[in-house]
C-alpha positions, 0 to 999 in steps of 0.5 A: 508530521511524519518523521524519517528514521533519522528523526527529521521532519518530512515536509510536504516537499520532502514527501513530494520528492519521495513520491516522485522517486517512488513513482519514477521507480515504478514507471521504470519497473514497467520496462525493466526488472527491479534488479536491472534498474540502477540507482544512477538510472533511477535518479537520472530519470527522476531528475534528483541527485544521488545525495537526495536519493540517499537522504531518504532511502537506503535501497530501491526496496525501501522506496517501494515500501515507502510508497506502499506506506504512503498509499496506506496513509492516503487510505487512512485519511480517506476513510477518516473522511467517510462517515457512511462506510462503517468500521473495520470488517463491515461490508461498506468498509470492505467495499471502500477498501477495494474501491480505493485500492482499485485506483492504484491497481496499475502501480500495485500490479508492477509490485506483484509482477516484481514479486514484491508481495512482502512489501505489500503484506508488510504494509498491511500487517503494520496497518493492522498493528498500528490502527486496528489492533488497539481499537478492536478486540481481535488477536494480532494473528486474527488481524494478520489472517484477515490482512492476508486474506484481503491482500491475496483476494486483491492480488488475485482480483487484479491478476484476473482483470478486475472483472468483478466490481468492488461491491461483488468482491466485498460481498464475497469476503463479507459472507465469510467473515465471523460478523460477531463484534 
């Protein structure tokens, strides 16, 4: 079970509340800038108390970061269930990545439009540090390069209306990888 910074266990209910706050914030960001959204308006819209908000978060940026980490955790769980996608840097795995995150393109678009690129890339870099670096023989800088390339490609793909399929995007990326294992 994941733990919060204060060391308390994050139960399923806690996770539900945190994600409800995050989804509410993202919903509000569709109409207002992040700066224009007050904690008061956020908690009122989410139907939670200020105390509940501050139990989990120190800021709205932390809410968005937590949301991205939860998306990445969901991706990790999803990839564990897939036995036919290969491993990191393989074509099927890259395709799966774009297919999975396409489901969250609306939410990620809100982050992009709010210039929250750092929230997105920091999550990807942490994923590389935590899950990929210990397993694969790449330097952390190679992994950051790869994460940045995936992130930028994904962002530009979303901004251009996702005209290409995840398979087409994955194939383009895969062709440019050093496929030596």
